[in-house]
N, C-alpha and C positions, 0 to 999 in steps of 0.2 A: 503493499499500500503506500509506503514511504517513496519508493522509487517511482510509482505511478503518479503521484502527486508532484514530484520535482520534474518528472518529464512532462507533465501537462503544463507546468509552470514555464519550463523552457520553450515549449512549442507556442505557448500563448505569446510570449516575449518576441521570439524569433518570428512567427507568423505575423503579428501586428506590425512589428518594424519593417518586415519585408513588404507589407501591403502599403504602409505608409510611404514607404521610399517609392514604390511603383506607381501610387496614385498622385504623386507630386510633391512630397515631403514639404508641406508648407510649415515654416518655422513660427508662425503665428497660430492664432485660434482657428478652429475649423469654420470654412466658409461654405455657404449654399450657393452664393452668387460670385462671379468673377468679373472684375472691370476689365473691359477690352476698349482699348483707344482706337478710334476710327477717324478717317479724315474725309470730309465732304469733298467730292470731286470736282465740284464747281467753285465753291468758295474757299476751299482749302482750309476750312476751319476744323480744328481737332475737337473732337467730342468723345464722351465715354458712354459706352453701352454696356449693360450688365447681361451676362449670359448665365442661365441657370446651370450650374455644375457643382458637384460636391467635391471639395477638396479637404481631406482629413488634416488636422492641425496637430500641434503638441499636446493638446489636451486629451486626444485619443491615445496618443503614445504614452502619456503620463497614467491614464485609466488601465492601460495593458500593463505597465510596470507595476502599479498598484495591485493590480489582480495577480500577477505572477509572484509578488512578495507574500501576499496572503496564501496562495497555493504552496508556496515553499515553506512558509511559517506552519501551515497545518500539518506539513509532513513531519514536523518535530514533535507534535503532540502525540500522545498515546504512549503505550508501553512497547518495549522491545521484547521480543521473543528470546526466552533464555534457553540455551540448548542444554538438555539433560545430559549429565555425564555419569 
C-alpha cells in the first residue's frame, strides 16, 4: 500500500507537470481567454481580440504538488508489517 500511494503521488506530479508544459506552461494564473493582437488592414490600427482557450497556470501545478504531497504523506501513516522470525 505504501508503494502504491507513493507511485500515485509520483504519477500525479509528473503527469500534471507534463500536461502543464504541453498545454502552454503559463507562468501566471489559469486563463480561459487569451488576448490576441490584430491589426486592421485598412487603418493599420492595432487592437486586441480575445479567443476562448484554456491555458493552465501555476495554480493547477501547485494543486498537483499539494495532492502529491498529501498522497506521499499518507503513505507514512499506518503500521509496517513485522516479519515473524
